[in-house]
C-alpha positions in Angstrom: -16.8 -2.9 -26.2 -14.6 -3.0 -23.0 -12.4 -5.6 -24.6 -12.0 -3.4 -27.7 -11.0 -0.5 -25.6 -8.4 -2.6 -23.8 -6.9 -3.6 -27.2 -6.1 0.0 -28.0 -4.4 0.7 -24.6 -0.6 1.2 -25.0 0.2 -1.8 -22.8 -1.9 -4.1 -25.0 -0.5 -2.7 -28.2 3.0 -3.3 -27.0 2.1 -6.9 -26.0 0.5 -7.5 -29.5 3.5 -5.9 -31.3 5.9 -8.1 -29.3 3.8 -11.2 -30.2 3.8 -10.2 -33.8 7.6 -9.7 -33.8 8.1 -13.1 -32.1 5.8 -14.9 -34.5 7.6 -13.3 -37.5 11.1 -14.2 -36.1 10.0 -17.8 -35.6 8.4 -18.0 -39.0 11.7 -16.9 -40.5 13.5 -19.3 -38.2 15.6 -16.5 -36.8 15.8 -18.2 -33.4 18.5 -16.0 -31.9 16.6 -12.8 -32.7 13.5 -14.2 -31.1 15.1 -14.8 -27.7 14.9 -11.3 -26.2 11.5 -10.3 -27.6 10.3 -13.8 -26.6 11.4 -13.3 -23.0 9.9 -9.8 -22.9 6.6 -11.1 -24.2 6.6 -14.0 -21.7 7.3 -11.7 -18.8 4.7 -9.2 -19.9 2.2 -12.1 -20.3 2.9 -13.6 -16.9 2.5 -10.3 -15.0 -0.4 -8.7 -16.9 -2.4 -11.6 -18.4 -2.4 -14.2 -15.5 -3.0 -14.1 -11.8 0.7 -14.3 -11.0 0.8 -10.8 -9.6 -2.2 -11.5 -7.3 -0.5 -14.7 -6.1 2.7 -13.0 -5.3 1.1 -10.1 -3.4 -1.1 -12.5 -1.5 1.9 -14.2 0.0 2.4 -10.9 1.9 -1.3 -10.1 2.5 -2.1 -13.5 4.0 0.6 -13.2 6.8 -1.8 -11.4 9.1 -5.4 -12.4 9.6 -8.3 -10.3 8.2 -10.0 -8.1 10.8 -13.7 -7.2 11.4 -13.8 -3.8 13.0 -16.6 -4.5 15.5 -14.6 -7.5 16.8 -11.7 -5.3 17.9 -11.3 -4.4 21.5 -10.9 -0.7 22.4 -7.3 0.6 22.4 -5.3 3.7 23.5 -4.6 4.9 20.0 -5.0 4.1 16.3 -1.8 4.5 14.3 -2.4 5.0 10.6 0.8 4.8 8.5 1.3 7.3 5.7 1.0 6.9 2.0 -2.8 7.0 1.7 -3.3 10.7 1.2 -1.4 13.7 -0.1 -2.1 17.5 0.0 -4.1 19.0 -2.9 -4.7 22.6 -3.7 -7.8 21.6 -5.8 -9.7 19.1 -3.7 -12.4 20.5 -1.5 -11.1 18.5 1.4 -7.6 19.8 1.0 -6.1 16.4 0.4 -6.2 13.7 -2.3 -6.7 10.0 -1.5 -4.1 7.9 -3.3 -4.2 4.2 -4.2 -3.6 3.2 -0.6 -6.4 5.5 0.7 -8.0 2.6 2.4 -5.5 3.1 5.2 -7.0 6.4 6.1 -10.6 5.4 5.5 -10.1 2.3 7.7 -8.4 4.3 10.5 -11.2 6.9 10.4 -13.9 4.2 10.6 -12.2 2.7 13.7 -11.7 6.1 15.2 -15.2 7.3 14.7 -16.5 3.9 15.8 -14.9 4.6 19.2 -12.2 2.0 19.0 -9.7 4.5 20.4 -9.8 8.2 21.5 -6.7 9.1 19.5 -5.9 8.9 15.8 -2.2 9.1 15.1 -1.2 9.9 11.5 2.1 9.1 9.9 3.4 10.1 6.5 6.2 11.7 4.5 6.9 15.2 3.5 6.2 17.4 0.5 7.7 20.7 -0.6 5.8 24.0 -1.0 7.7 27.0 -2.2 11.0 25.3 -1.1 9.7 24.4 2.4 9.4 20.8 3.6 5.9 20.3 5.0 4.2 17.3 6.6 1.7 15.2 4.8 0.2 14.1 8.1 -0.1 17.7 9.4 -2.1 18.7 6.3 -4.5 15.7 6.6 -4.9 16.2 10.3 -5.8 19.8 9.8 -8.4 18.8 7.2 -9.9 16.2 9.6 -10.1 18.4 12.7 -13.8 19.2 12.1 -14.5 15.5 12.7 -12.9 15.4 16.2 -15.1 16.0 19.2 -14.5 16.2 22.9 -13.9 12.5 23.2 -11.6 12.1 20.1 -8.4 13.8 18.9 -5.9 13.7 16.1 -2.1 13.7 16.4 0.4 14.0 13.6 3.8 12.4 13.6 5.1 15.2 11.4 7.5 14.4 8.5 8.6 10.8 8.7 11.4 9.4 6.5 10.1 5.9 6.4 8.2 3.2 8.3 11.2 2.9 10.7 10.9 6.6 11.5 7.2 6.2 12.2 7.8 3.3 14.5 10.4 5.3 16.5 8.1 8.3 16.9 5.3 6.1 18.1 7.7 4.3 20.5 8.5 7.7 22.1 4.8 8.5 22.5 4.2 5.1 24.0 6.7 5.8 26.8 5.5 9.3 27.3 1.8 8.5 27.5 1.9 5.0 28.9 -0.1 3.4 26.1 -0.8 -0.3 26.5 -2.8 -1.2 23.4 -2.3 0.3 19.8 -4.1 -0.6 16.6 -1.8 -0.4 13.6 -3.5 0.3 10.3 -1.7 -0.1 7.0 -2.0 -1.9 3.7 -2.1 -5.7 4.0 0.9 -6.1 1.8 2.9 -3.6 3.9 1.8 -5.1 7.3 4.5 -7.8 7.6 7.3 -5.2 7.3 5.5 -2.6 9.4 4.4 -5.0 12.1 7.9 -6.4 12.5 9.4 -2.9 12.5 7.1 -1.6 15.3 7.7 -4.7 17.4 11.5 -4.3 17.0 11.1 -0.7 18.1 9.4 -1.9 21.3 5.9 -1.0 20.3 3.3 -3.8 20.9 0.7 -3.3 18.2 -2.3 -5.2 16.9 -2.4 -5.5 13.2 -5.4 -4.1 11.3 -4.6 -4.8 7.6 -6.6 -3.2 4.8 -6.2 -2.1 1.2 -5.9 -5.7 -0.2 -4.6 -5.8 -3.8 -4.8 -9.5 -4.6 -8.0 -10.4 -6.5 -8.4 -13.5 -4.3 -8.6 -11.2 -1.2 -10.7 -8.6 -2.9 -13.3 -10.5 -4.8 -12.6 -14.1 -3.7 -11.3 -15.4 -7.0 -8.3 -15.3 -9.2 -8.7 -13.9 -12.7 -7.0 -16.3 -15.1 -6.0 -15.6 -18.8 -7.1 -12.2 -20.0 -5.9 -9.3 -22.1 -3.0 -7.3 -20.6 -3.9 -4.9 -17.8 -1.6 -2.4 -16.2 -2.8 -3.3 -12.7 -0.6 -6.4 -12.8 2.5 -4.3 -13.3 1.5 -2.0 -10.4 0.9 -5.0 -8.1 4.2 -6.7 -9.0 6.1 -3.4 -8.5 4.4 -3.1 -5.0 5.4 -6.7 -4.2 9.0 -6.1 -5.3 9.2 -2.9 -3.2 8.1 -4.8 -0.1 10.4 -7.7 -0.7 13.5 -5.4 -1.2 12.3 -3.2 1.6 12.1 -6.1 4.1 15.6 -7.2 3.0 17.0 -3.8 3.6 15.3 -3.5 7.0 16.7 -6.9 8.1 20.1 -5.8 6.9 19.9 -2.7 9.0 18.6 -4.6 12.1 15.3 -2.8 12.0 13.2 -6.0 11.4 
């Protein structure tokens, strides 16, 4: 039943139509007309029917060792990079967890587990009635009932990018005399984030989470299967990080 449902998904239908077009062109020996649809079908097959996407993203995820929370030594602060949550007028909590919501859940687990007295939230901005507001401010406000006398939450306000988050944390480091900081972000984003914070003069300990590779999530690669949109999402994420790292190096931020 699940396979039948997959067959009727738009991505799978496009894949089947391309395959049909390719077979028809080859049957008619129209080799030139088969080149472009053939390349499109091969790319779609490679990224959505094979473990190629998982292999690519794992090259980023495996650059930092996996962490077990109870093995971590106490720190001065936990810095959670943005992108894991966004404000919502409908959710009871006041915010919506996005695909990288593991960033926030991991940081919260460390914070409530006593690994640091301060939780620092990063993130971008959003517009409400023409006013630019902070994603981190909204999430921090919703989480305030969780803070007690021994724990507190700090928002970095509206951050333009990871570089901006690193610079703001660097200022706090000098101001408050922090010695040890736990950096929480997605495993695929950690290489760029870790290098950016180090370049900004912030010594951080990496706490990667939100693994996307099937090898890192379930311990195995999924070989040939029907097309699935997750592969395209993972490849897009990998490409974003590769181009992002290139841009950061070019700017001297990494």
